[in-house]
C-alpha positions as CSV (number, residue, x, y, z in Angstrom):
1,X,0.0,0.0,0.0
2,X,1.3,3.4,-0.9
3,X,1.0,6.3,1.5
4,X,0.3,8.5,-1.6
5,X,-2.9,6.5,-2.5
6,X,-5.1,9.4,-1.3
7,X,-2.9,12.2,-2.5
8,X,-4.4,14.3,-5.2
9,X,-2.6,15.0,-8.5
10,X,-2.6,18.7,-9.4
11,X,-2.2,20.0,-13.0
12,X,-0.6,23.3,-13.9
13,X,-2.8,24.7,-16.6
14,X,0.0,26.8,-18.1
15,X,2.8,24.2,-18.3
16,X,0.5,21.1,-18.3
17,X,2.8,19.5,-15.8
18,X,1.4,17.3,-13.1
19,X,2.5,17.1,-9.4
20,X,1.4,15.6,-6.2
21,X,-0.5,17.8,-3.8
22,X,0.8,18.1,-0.2
23,X,-0.4,15.3,2.0
24,X,-2.0,16.1,5.4
25,X,-1.3,13.5,8.0
26,X,-3.5,12.7,11.0
27,X,-2.4,13.3,14.6
28,X,-1.9,9.9,16.1
29,X,-3.0,9.7,19.7
30,X,-1.8,7.1,22.2
31,X,-4.2,4.2,22.8
32,X,-4.3,1.2,25.1
33,X,-3.8,-1.0,22.1
34,X,-0.3,0.5,21.3
35,X,2.6,-1.8,21.6
36,X,5.7,-0.6,23.4
37,X,9.0,-1.4,21.6
38,X,12.5,-0.9,22.8
39,X,14.8,0.0,20.0
40,X,17.6,-2.5,19.2
41,X,20.7,-2.1,17.0
42,X,19.1,-2.8,13.6
43,X,15.7,-1.2,14.1
44,X,14.5,1.4,11.6
45,X,11.0,2.8,11.1
46,X,10.7,0.8,7.9
47,X,11.8,-2.5,9.6
48,X,9.4,-1.9,12.5
49,X,6.5,-1.2,10.1
50,X,7.4,-4.5,8.2
51,X,7.6,-6.4,11.5
52,X,4.3,-5.1,13.0
53,X,2.2,-4.3,9.9
54,X,3.8,-6.5,7.2
55,X,4.1,-3.3,5.1
56,X,7.2,-1.1,5.3
57,X,5.5,1.8,3.5
58,X,3.5,2.4,6.7
59,X,6.7,3.6,8.5
60,X,5.3,7.1,8.8
61,X,2.6,5.9,11.2
62,X,5.3,4.8,13.7
63,X,7.3,8.0,13.1
64,X,4.3,10.3,13.6
65,X,3.1,8.4,16.7
66,X,6.4,9.2,18.5
67,X,7.0,12.8,19.4
68,X,10.7,12.2,19.1
69,X,10.6,12.0,15.3
70,X,12.3,15.1,13.8
71,X,13.0,13.7,10.4
72,X,16.0,11.7,11.5
73,X,15.6,8.0,10.7
74,X,18.0,6.7,13.3
75,X,16.8,5.8,16.7
76,X,18.8,5.5,19.9
77,X,19.4,1.9,21.1
78,X,17.2,1.2,24.1
79,X,14.8,4.1,23.3
80,X,11.1,3.3,24.1
81,X,8.7,3.9,21.2
82,X,5.1,3.1,20.7
83,X,3.7,1.1,17.8
84,X,0.1,2.0,17.0
85,X,-1.9,-1.1,16.3
86,X,-5.1,0.5,15.0
87,X,-3.7,1.1,11.5
88,X,-7.0,0.9,9.7
89,X,-8.4,3.8,11.7
90,X,-5.3,5.9,11.0
91,X,-5.5,5.2,7.3
92,X,-9.1,6.1,7.3
93,X,-8.3,9.4,9.0
94,X,-5.5,10.0,6.3
95,X,-8.1,9.4,3.6
96,X,-10.6,11.8,5.1
97,X,-8.0,14.5,5.6
98,X,-6.9,14.4,2.0
99,X,-10.3,14.1,0.4
100,X,-11.4,17.4,2.1
101,X,-8.7,19.4,0.3
102,X,-10.1,19.7,-3.2
């Protein structure tokens, strides 16, 4: 699954070029169903998404769920991060946010 599935394609009427619109991402709140994971040596957001969701393209969910994400893809060994398990609800919110921006 691509995180750009719900992203609109814009067309410049002068140049006729196409581009992807900006994507709005949902705020991911902590829930009781979240899994706590302690970072080990080889962990990356993509590897964790593959491990927990069987889809590495959903790495952004884990990144956004953790307030420590600042665009740096490395994590500190032993760092405690949360893994949201209600992915369907998050993807539904993503779709709603990006359909509203016509």
